[in-house]
N, C-alpha and C positions, 0 to 999 in steps of 0.2 A: 240169599245174602243175610248175614247175621248183623243185627243192629248192635253197635258198640254199647257198652254199659253206660249208665247215667253218670254224669260228672260227679266228682267228689264233692261232698258237702263241706261247709265251713269256709269257703272262699268268699271274699267280700263281693257284694252285688255288682260293683263296677270293675272288678278285676278283669283284665283282658281275657279273651277267649283262649282256651287251650286247644292243642291239636286234637285231643280226644273229643272235645265239644264240636269242633268243625266236622270231624269224621262222623259223629253221631247225627248231626243235622243233615249231612249229605245222604247218609244211609236212609234216614226216615223219609226224605223227599223222594228218593229213588223207589223205595218200597211202596210209598203211597201213590206212585204213578205221576208225580209232579215233576220229576226229572228223568231224563233218558240219555241215550248216547249223544243226542244232538243238543243237549242242554249245556249252557255255559253259565257259570256262577259269576255274575258281574260284581255286585256289592255283596260282601259277607262281613257282618259285624255284630257285635253284641247289641241286642235291643235292651237298653238299660231300663231298669224299673223306674217308676215315677219317683220324683224327688222325695215326696213325703214318705215313701216306703224305705228309701235308702237312709234317710235321716232317722228313722225309727229303728234303732238297733234291735229292739225286741222282735221286729218282724223279719229280720234277716234269715232266720232259720226256716221260715215258711216261703221265702221267695224262690221261685224257679228261675233257671237260666234259660234265656230266650236268644235264639240266633236268627237274625234277619238276613234274608238273601234276596237279591234281585236276579231272576232267572231269565235268560234269553235263549230261545230256541233258534239255533243258527240255520235251521232248514226252512223256517217260516217267518222269522222275525218276531214271533209272539213273545210277549213280555209279561211276567207276573212277579208280584211282590209276595214273599212268604215270610212267616215267622214260625219257627219250630221251637217248641218247648222241649229242650234236650234233657230236662229232668224226668219228664214223663214219656218222652219219645213220641210226641204227637204234634201235628201241625195245627196252630191256633189262628193263623191268618193266611188266607190264600186269595189274592186279589189280582184280577187281570188288569193290565194297563194298556190303554189305547195310545200307542206311540204318536198318533197324529195329533193328539191333544196334550199329552203329558211328556213327550220326548222319549228317547230310547236309552239303552244301557251305555255305559262308558266304553271306550275303545278296549278291545280284547288283545291280549298278547299275540294270539295266532293271526290276527288281522293284519299285522305288519307284513308277514310273509305272504299272506293271501293277496293283498293289493299289489305287492311286488310281482307276483306271478301273473296276475291279471293284466297289468299294464304292459308288461314285457311281452305278452302274447297278443297285444292289440296292435293291428297294423297302423292305425292312425297315430298312436303314440310312438311307435318305432320309427315311422316316417318323420315325425316331428324331431326325434332325436337325431336322425340322419341329417336333416336340414341344418342342424347345429354342429355337425361334424362328429357326432358320436355314432360310431358304427358297431361298437362292441357293448351291448347293453349289460353284459355281466359286470362292467365297470361302473354302472349307475346304481346309486343308493337312493331308494325311494323313501319318502316319509308319509305315513298314513296319518292324516291330519283331520281333526274333527271338523265337520262341514258347516256347522251353524245353520241359520235359516236365512236365505237370501233371495227367495222367490223364484228359484229355477224351476222350470216345468218338470212335473212328474216326480218331485222329490218328497212330497208330503206322504208320510206313512212308510217310506223306504228308509233303510239303514244305509246312509251315504257317508263315504269318506272322500276327502279331496287329497290329491297326491301331487307333491312337488318332488323334484329330482335334483341330485347332486352327483358330480363325477368324482370317483375315487380311482386314482391312477395305480396305486398299489396298497398293500395292507397298512402301511404307515402313513399314508397320505390322508390329510384332513379333508373330508369331502365338503365340509361347510365352506371351504375356500373356493370351491368350484361349482356354484349354483348354475343349473341349466334353466335359465330364466325364460319366461314367456310361454311356458307349457304347464297347464293344470289339467289333470285327469280327475273326473268325477266318477266314483266307483260305487255301485250297489253291491255290498258285500254279501247280502242274502241270496240274490239271484246269481251272483258271480259275474256281473257284466260291467263293462265300462260304459257308462251312460253317455259321456261326451268327453272330448279332448278339446280344451279351449286354448287356442294359440293366439298370442298377442305380440307379434313381431319376432325378429330373429336376433335375439340378444347374443352378444359375444360371451363365451364362457371364460371367465378369468382363470388364469393358469398359474399365477404366482403361488408358491407353496405357503400353506398355513400351518405346517407341522411344527408346533411350538416345542417339541422334544428334539428336533433336529438342530444340532449345533450351528448349522449354516443359517438357521433362522434365529435361534436364541442367543448365539454367541457362546463363548466358553463359560462354564459355570464359575461364578465368582468364588474366591477362596478367602474372603475378608471377614465373613461372619463368624464370630466366636460363639461357642456353645452357650446356651442359657439353660440352666438346670432348675427345674421346679420340683421341689421335694417337700414332703410332709413326713418327717422322720417318726412322728408319733401316730401317723395314720390320719384318716379323715375325721371330720367333726359331725358327720351325718350318719344316720342308721337307716337301713332298708329292711323292712320286715314284710315279706310278700310284696304287695304293691304299695305299702305305706312307707312314705319317706318323711323323716324327721330331721330337721337341721336347726340348731339353735332354737328359736321360738316358733319357727315355721313347722306346720304339720300338713301333709297333703298326700294324695294317692295318685299314682302314675298309671295311666291307661294307654292303650294303643289299638288302633283299628286300621283296616286296609284303606279306608277312604281319607280320613283326616290325618292319619299318622298319630302323633303324640297327642294325648288328651290328659288334662290334669283335673282332679276331682277333690272336693271337700277341702279347699285351701283355707287354712285357718292360722291364726297367730296366737301363741300362748302368752298371755299378759297377766303377770303376777299369779300364775297358777291356773288361770281360766283360759280355756281354749275358745277363742272368739272367731266365728266364721267370717270370711271375707268374700270368697267366690266359691260357688258350688261346683261349677264346671267351666273350664276354659279350653278353647281349641281354636285352630284356624279352620273356619268352616268352609271357606272357598277362596279362590283367587281367579282373576281374569287377566289375561295378557291381551291387551287391546292394541292391534297394529294400526298405524296411522298413514300407511302408504296407500293412496287411493287407486293405484293401478289395478287392472284386472287380475294380475298375477297375485297381488298381495292384499287387495282391498277387503277380501272376505276373511282374512286371518284374525281370529280371536279364539283363545283357548281358555277353558276353565280347568285348571290343572288338577284340582281336587275332584270335581264332579265328573270330568271326562277322562282323566288319566290316573287319578288316585295317588295321593301323596304316600300313603302307607305302603301300598304294594310296590312302589318304586323307591322305597327307602334304601339307603346305603348301609353296608356293613362297615362300621367305622374302624379305623386303625390307630392304635396307640402311637404317639409321636408324630403322626401326620395330621389326623383330624382332631385329636384330643391330646393335650399335653398335661402331664402331672399325675396325681394319684387318682386314677379313673375307675369308676364303677360302671360297667356296661349292663344293659338289659337286652336280651334277645326279644324279638317280636315274632308272633305267629300270625300269618295272614293266609288267605285262601287263594289258590290259583284259579284259572278259568274253569277248571273241572271240579271245583269245590274241595280240592285236596289241600290239607294244611302244608304250609311252607314256612320254615323258620329262617328269619333274617338274623344272623349272628350280629351281636354288638350294634343293634339298631339305635338304641338310646344311650346317650352318654350323660353321666351324672358326675359332677365334680365341683369343687369350690375353688375360688381364686381371689387373690388379693385385688382390691379395687381402689387403692390409694387412700387418701385421707378421709376418715369418717367425720371427725371434728377436731379442732385445734384452737388453742388460745394461749397467748402469753399475757399475763396480767401484771401491771406495774404496781397495783395496790396490794394484791395478795402475794406477790412475788412467786407466782407459780407459772409454769410453762408446761402445758399438757397437750398430747396428741393421741388420737386413737386411729387405728387402721380400719377402713371399710373392707368388708368381705362380702362375697355373694356366692350363692349356690346356683349352679347352672344345670338345667335339664334341657337337652337338645337332641335333635336328629337332623339328618341331611337326606334330601331326596333328589333324584335326577329325573327330569321330565324332558325327554328329547335332548335338545341342545343346551338347556339351562339346568343349573344345579341350585337348589335352594336349601339354606340352613335355617331352621327355626329354633330360636333360643328363648327359654323362659328363665328369667333371672329373679332371684329372691335375695333381698338385701337385709342386713342386720337391723336397719331402722324401720322395717316394715314396708319398704318400697317394693313394688312388683313391676317388672318391665318385660316387654315382649319385643324381640328383634328378629327381623327376617334378613338374611344375607343372600344376595343374588350374585351368582358367578357362573362360570361355564362359557359357552360360546354364543355370541349374539346371532340371531337368525339373519341369514344373508340372502342377497339377491343381486341381480345385475345392476350396474351403474354406468351411465354413459359419460360421466365426467363433468356434466353440466352442473350449474348451481341449483340443484333440485332441492326444494325445501323439506321434503318428507323422508329423506334418507341421507345417511352420511356415507361418503366415499371412504372406504377403509384401506383400499389398495387399488391398483389399476384395474378398472372394470368391476370392482367388487363394492357393493353397498350393503348397508344395514338399515332397515326402516326404523323410523321413530316409533316408539311403542310405550305402553304403560304396563306396570306390574301392580295390580291392585289386590290387596289381601283383605279379607274380612275376618276379624276375630270375633268369636261368639263368647261372651262373658255372662254366664248365668250368675247374677250377683246375689250376694247374701251377706251384706254388711250388717253384722250383729243381728242376724235374723232374716226371715224371708220377706218381711215387709220393708221395702225400700222406696225412696223417692229420688228423682233425678232433676237437678237444677242446672241451667246454663248460666255460667258466670262470665260477664264481660267487664273489663275495666272501662272507666269513663272519665272524661275531664269534668271538673266541677266548676260551675260559673263563679266568677269573682263577685262577691257580695259581702255583706257585713260578717257573715260566718266564715268567709274565705277571702280576707282582704288582700292577701299577697298572691292569690291564685295558684297556690302550691298543692292544694288538696287533690287527691286522686280517689275517685269513687269507684264503686263496683255495683253493677246491676245483677239481680238474681231473678231468673225466669223459671218458674216451675213448669216442667213438661208433664201435662196432666193426661193426655190421651195419645194413642199411637199416631194419629194423624198429625199431631203437633210435634211429635218427637222424631222428626226426620230433619236433622240439622247438619249444617256445614261449619267446618272450622273457619276461623277468621283471626289471623295473626295481628291484624291492625287493632283489635280490641282485646288481645290476649285471651281468647275464648278457651275456656275449659269446662268440663262437666263434672259435677259433684254427684256422687251416689251416696245417699245417707240413709241411716236407720230412722224409722218413724217411731220406734219404741224405746230407743236408748239415747241418753244424753251424756255428755262429758261433764267434768266438774265445774265448768262455767255455764252449764245449762244449754249448750248447743248440741244439735244432733251429731252423733259420731258419723264420720264419713270418710270415703276415699275419693280422690279427685283424679280424673283421667286427663292427662296432658297430651294432646295430639301434636304430631309434627306439623300438621297443617299443609302438607303437600297437596297438589291438585287432585281432586276426585276425577271421575270419568269425564273425559273431554270430548268424546264424539258427539255428533249432533243429536238433539233430542228425538229426532225421527229416525236415527240410524238403526238398522236391523239389529246390530249387536247390542245396542243399548236396551232393547226390549228384554233380552235375556240376562243382562248384567245390571238390572235395576238397582241391586244392592250397592253398586259402586257409584251411584249418582250422589250419595250423601256420605259424609264422614261418620254420622251417628244415627242409629235407629234405636228406639226403645220399644220392646214388645212385652206383652204379658206372657208369662211362662206357660208353655204347653209342651208336654214331653216329646211330641213328634216334630216340633218346629226347630229343626237342627240345621237346616241348609239354607245359606244366604241366597243361593240361586235356584233353590228347589231340589226335590229329590232326584228326579231324572233330568239332568241338565242337557245332555247331548241331544241336539236337534229339537229342543223344546221351543215352541213358538213364542214364548215370552210371557213375562208377568208373574212367574213363579217365585217362591222364596219370600224375601222380605216385603216386596210390594204386595204380595198376596196376604201375608201374615198381618201386615199393618192395615190392610183394607178393612179389617174387622173393627178398627178404631176402638179398641178396648181401653178402659181406664188403666193408667199405669202409675198414678199417684198413690204411693203407699201400698203398692201391690207387690206380688212376687214377679220381679222384672228381669228381663234379659237385655243386656246392653250389647249392641253390635257396633264394632268400630272398623271402618274402612280406612286403610292406610296404605302407602306404597310410593312408587317411583314413576316419574315420567322420564323416560330414558331417551335422550338424544345421544346416540352412540358416539364415542370418541375414537380417534385413531388409537389411543392407548387401551381401548377395549379389545383390540385385535392383536394376535389371533386367539387369545383367551383373556377373559375379562377379570380384572381384579375385583374383589368383593365390593359390592355396593350395599349400603346399609339403610334400613328403614324400620320404623317401629313406633312404640309409644310407651309412656310411663304412667303408672298409677301410684299416687302417694297418699299415705294416711294424712287426713286433714281434720284434726280434732278427734281422731279415732283413739289416740292415747292422751293421757292427761299431762304428759311431759315427754321430753326426749326419752325414748325407750332404750337408748344405748348407753345410759350413764354407767351401767355395770360392765361395759366392755373393758377388758384389762389392757394395760400396756403390753405390747408384744414381748419386749425384753427389757425389763427395768435395768438390768446390769449394763446393757449397751447404752441405754439412754443416760445413765449416770456416770459413764466412764470419764475419768479425769475431773470429776466434780461437776460436769456440765452435760448438755445434750450434744450428741454427735449426729447431726443430720446426715441422712444417707446410710446410716448403719443398719437399715432394715428393721428398726425398732419401733417405727411409728412416729418418729420425730419429723420425718420429711414428707 
């Protein structure tokens, strides 16, 4: 086997992996005897250089490109973490992983078919189907679901998937409408055996169609919507050079990997000619879907969609006019398949700008002026499909320096049987069909860099002020500021009753009134993880127990739930990182923010769910010395001055 050539020099250290780099890493590992025909490449991603090396441009030419891979031997279950220097063609890290202690690799593509074959050859499972009236198992669609850790005998150290089943009557039929409830198969995919089939009752299979494309279900397509045309006749206002994206005063780099999907790097804002750093690296590190139906069929369901299924590898190819509207720039993404071969996802990342209403407006009776300016934002986004759910991740950059992250949840709610009773932990969607209550909790990792690497984090709460001589009418509103000094103290929860926000400020730079320059994180304040403190799932989803964590920067601390999430016994990720209790006051800090939804499914969520939104906002607070958008022009002065006055609604910025 010939080892592919070293990658081209001159690429930015955080630029996404190329197909050639993935090929070279795979070849080096095979030639070195670390990979064979039974090896599967679970995680494959760029091992980014340390922050100090990336920020020192003079060092770029000497930095090598490193490819990290998690290798699973499907014949033995053996697991190893490797890092390959694809510049020199050598392996620089080779570490065996004990899956009993550290967990195992994410779910592989081939395992979906494997578990389907195994359960359909198992007499116990086939008999369970027969008892439910299913005699043709070719009509059954099985779901290979991550198993978690729930104390079942003989599962420690084994690679286990749990399997639920759905009936599909024909190719157009939506199987999620026909759950075959009360049957769970536990499969060891390494030995190729069904460990057990757990039956809990004889649930009736709901048979009402859920085919949302069938006119009998959807009704005739409405003909009342008139076209909306979004055009930019002079083109877009941003530029893209390699992976560097510049728009108005924003400057950043776009990355992508198979696990997190979209990553953003070196986010800065140009202020009077000076490029000022805000965030070094931003991504969605992890998410957990925590199901709240305690029945034996569903009580074990909790999925870590980044660590167990991988956002990047399941990313969609986006389509103009459907997923993105307007003047769109697309980026392809290169990921690795189970065999370590590069695979290109066309149009994986969508970049565009959009009008966002009023930026600022005032009519002044003293100066006899009436002025409006339009807000605009740059959107960098991607969509991923993990089983039944589809998630869109949107990173927004606004003219006034605001940064926003939004997650959009849509797709199909996970279904099960429902007996029609007033059951509190699932919603009846249709006759015999239910959807369990559940949570979608995301964790954003924000490697902060507000005007430099030395930052401090304060918790800000509003407070009533007692009536006294200094507040005789009782109208004063106070604010408390609590500095988060160590990692043990920096595990915080949102509290809307006191308007809690978190300020990330520079310890080296002050604004013109002498205060530290800062950005403030405004949380939505939705519920964090709601399961019991002793629940098995909570041990693995410790990150979701709090809305905010602050840790000291370490280059390998990237994963909110740990590196190998699947079947990890618990405690990895943020709880482990923060246990070091390092000082974070005035240090190089990473802010982790948990946000998300607690979803009590509605009838309106069936048979396909309208988008539900969640996210957070970061606003400059004393970062600038004044409104940074005073120089934003009127969109169309001619329209605004037509007939000697303002014409609201003319698309000119007046409305």
